[in-house]
C-alpha positions in Angstrom: -14.8 26.5 -19.9 -12.6 28.8 -18.0 -11.1 27.5 -14.5 -8.8 28.8 -11.7 -6.6 26.5 -10.3 -3.8 29.0 -8.8 -3.9 26.8 -5.3 -2.0 23.4 -5.2 -5.6 21.9 -3.1 -7.8 23.2 -6.4 -4.9 21.2 -8.2 -5.5 18.3 -6.6 -9.6 18.5 -6.0 -9.7 19.1 -9.7 -7.5 15.9 -10.6 -9.7 14.0 -8.3 -12.7 15.4 -10.4 -11.3 14.1 -13.6 -10.3 11.2 -12.3 -13.6 10.0 -11.4 -15.1 11.2 -14.5 -13.3 9.3 -17.2 -13.2 11.8 -19.8 -11.0 13.1 -21.8 -10.4 16.7 -21.1 -7.6 18.9 -22.5 -6.4 21.9 -20.4 -5.1 24.9 -22.3 -3.4 27.9 -21.0 -2.1 30.2 -23.9 -0.3 28.3 -26.1 0.2 25.2 -23.7 -2.0 21.9 -23.7 -2.2 19.2 -21.3 -4.2 16.5 -20.5 -6.3 16.9 -17.3 -5.6 13.6 -16.1 -2.2 14.4 -15.8 -1.0 16.0 -12.7 2.6 16.5 -13.9 0.7 18.7 -16.5 -1.5 20.5 -15.0 1.8 21.7 -12.6 3.6 22.4 -15.9 1.1 25.2 -16.8 1.3 29.1 -15.5 -1.7 28.5 -12.7 -1.6 32.3 -12.0 -3.9 32.8 -14.7 -7.4 31.1 -15.7 -6.8 27.8 -17.9 -9.7 26.9 -20.6 -11.3 23.4 -20.6 -11.8 21.4 -23.9 -14.2 18.8 -24.0 -12.8 16.6 -27.7 
């Protein structure tokens, strides 16, 4: 699944949804991976481009 998180508000909403669902999700942007429930990890990604979600 590919999503766009190109604003602080979208990142905040995305994180709220992830934390409510309690699922382990990995976000991938080019070669970088981060846990979806990590706001710091999300902001370390290049959010100008869409990210890919993986459900391991």
